[in-house]
C-alpha positions, 0 to 999 in steps of 0.5 A: 559478495552478493546478498544471496550468497552472505545470506546462505551463509547463515547458521539457523539460529542467526536467521531465526534471531534476525526473524525476531528482530524483524518481528519486533520492529514491525510490532513497535512501528505498528504501535508508534504508527497508531499514535502517530496518526492520532496526533497527526490527525488530530494537529490536522484537525486542531485537537491534542490526540492521546496525551495522558497514557505516558509521555506525550501520550506515547503508550496510548497505543500499548494501554488500547491493545490491553483494552482490546484483550481483555474485552469479552469476545463474541462470536455471532449465532449465525457465524462459521465458527471455524472461518471466523477465527481463521480469518483474522489469523490469516490476515495477521500472519500474512502481513508478516511474512512480507519483510522475509525478502526486504532488505533492511541494511547492507553488510552488518556484524551480528553477533561475530558473523557478517550478515544483512538484515534480509531472512531470504534473497529470492530472485523473484521477491518483488513476486514472492511479496505480490504473492503474499498481498494477494493471500492476505485478502483471503482473511478479509473476504472470509471475515465478511462471509463467515460472520452470516451478516449482510454488512461485512458480507458487502464489505468482503466482496468490495475489498476482493474486488478492489485489491484485484483491480488495484493489484493489476495497476501495482504489478504493471507499475512494477514492470518497469522497475523489472525491466531497468534493473534487470532483476526482481531480486530485491537487493539487486533492484537496490544495487541498481539504484546506485546513481540514480533513484527508479522514483527519479527515473520512473516517475510515472511508475512511481506514482502509480505504485503509491496511489495503488498501494493506498487502495491496496491497504483499504486506506482512506480514501479507498477504505470502501470495505469498511466505510462506516457511514455505509457498511457499519464497520465493513468486513469486521464489524461482528469482531471483538476482543483479540480477533479485532485486534489482529485485524488492527494490526494485520492493517498497520503492519500491511502499511509498513510492508507496501511503504517498505517495498516502495522503499526498496523499489523506488526510493534506494532502499537502505542507501542514504539520501544523496550526499550523505553516503558516508553515513553508511559506515556508521555503527557498523551499517547498522546506520543504513537501517535508520535510512531505511526506516526515515523513508518509511515514516515519510510514505506513512505520513503520506497514509495520514496526510490522505486520510485526513485531508481528502473524503471517501471516494464513490465505489464506482468512481473507485473502481473506474479510476483504477480499470480506466485510468490507471491501468491503461496508463502503466501499460502505455508507460511500459511500452515507453519505458521498453522502447527506451531501453531498447533504443539505449542497449542498441547504442542509439544517440542520446540526441534520438532518445531524447527526441523520442522522449520529448515526442511522448511529453508532447503527445500526453500534453495534447492528448490531455488538453483534448481530454480537459477541452471536451470535458468542459464543452460536455459540461457546458452543453448540459441543460440544468434539467431534472430529467437528465439521468446521472452518470452513475447508477441510481436504483429506482424507487416506485415510492417516490414516484407515487407521492410525486403523482399525489402530490401532482 
């Protein structure tokens, strides 16, 4: 019996209970994520981090939430009041909706009913998650537009361009997963990884998705929608009190959502690590949720590690990387995966498949070598001449030229 048939037998009250459990887990994970990020970054920077409120500072996130709720709620005079209020609500609600199709466990017993910790199992579950992520960006765009200020508007425009660019790369990285699993259902994709995780079989897709999910969530080094050095606070500059708290909640729940999707599609979902499959029957199957969130926490540590080590990219570098690197590589990888699947389905000998794979690797290595050589040669040919224009756009400032002519 698959997950869809099991969920179809659930009564309405049981689905509501599972929805409440998922909501509480997301909120608790958000509180712990804020605390964990502050502690980890503090350790990287040789600081203590939060350690006063509660044991080890565990209640610091809760205290911050109470502080935000008690702060004065301000709405700018030039803002569109209705859209200004709706924007954070859109961001906060859409991020929770992604968990409706996430399989957190296998078969478990809940109040005497055999079920799975998944609210619904759609045949196009992954496309549903991508669609919800696309709707979520409306909250950021509308927040920037409705604030009636320049910097929030620029942050909203940046975010829209950023999400569109990296959602294309993210969607293309998942095509190989659909080809190998033969389905877009999240539960079917988890079941298809019973032998090998797709992070191993489809390693390039895994890397492309991991990069794209950082750009999708506006996190460092891709946090250009809220770059405080350029845009004060970006799209949420004019927000305060609970409205700002909703954006804060949405950011961290989005991190958990994309990490959960990565766990589902590439790391075997709720299944145990290799060699530890016997633990899946502990606690009546509920122990699978522990494995699921261990993998999610691993991805969260990746987010924090990137924020603590890498500087923010320049915007033109960021867009160039998405359109000229990730998307072309994704398209080439889809062609390779499709060819390999057709060859294996036709019963081609393994030697032929291995030779094809080895040839692709040689072509990639040769291409990268030629590219590095051309870049090195171009850098050597460049002379330290002040008249040489940089490769990135620089605005013309007439005042500087006038001062230089006077001093000259």
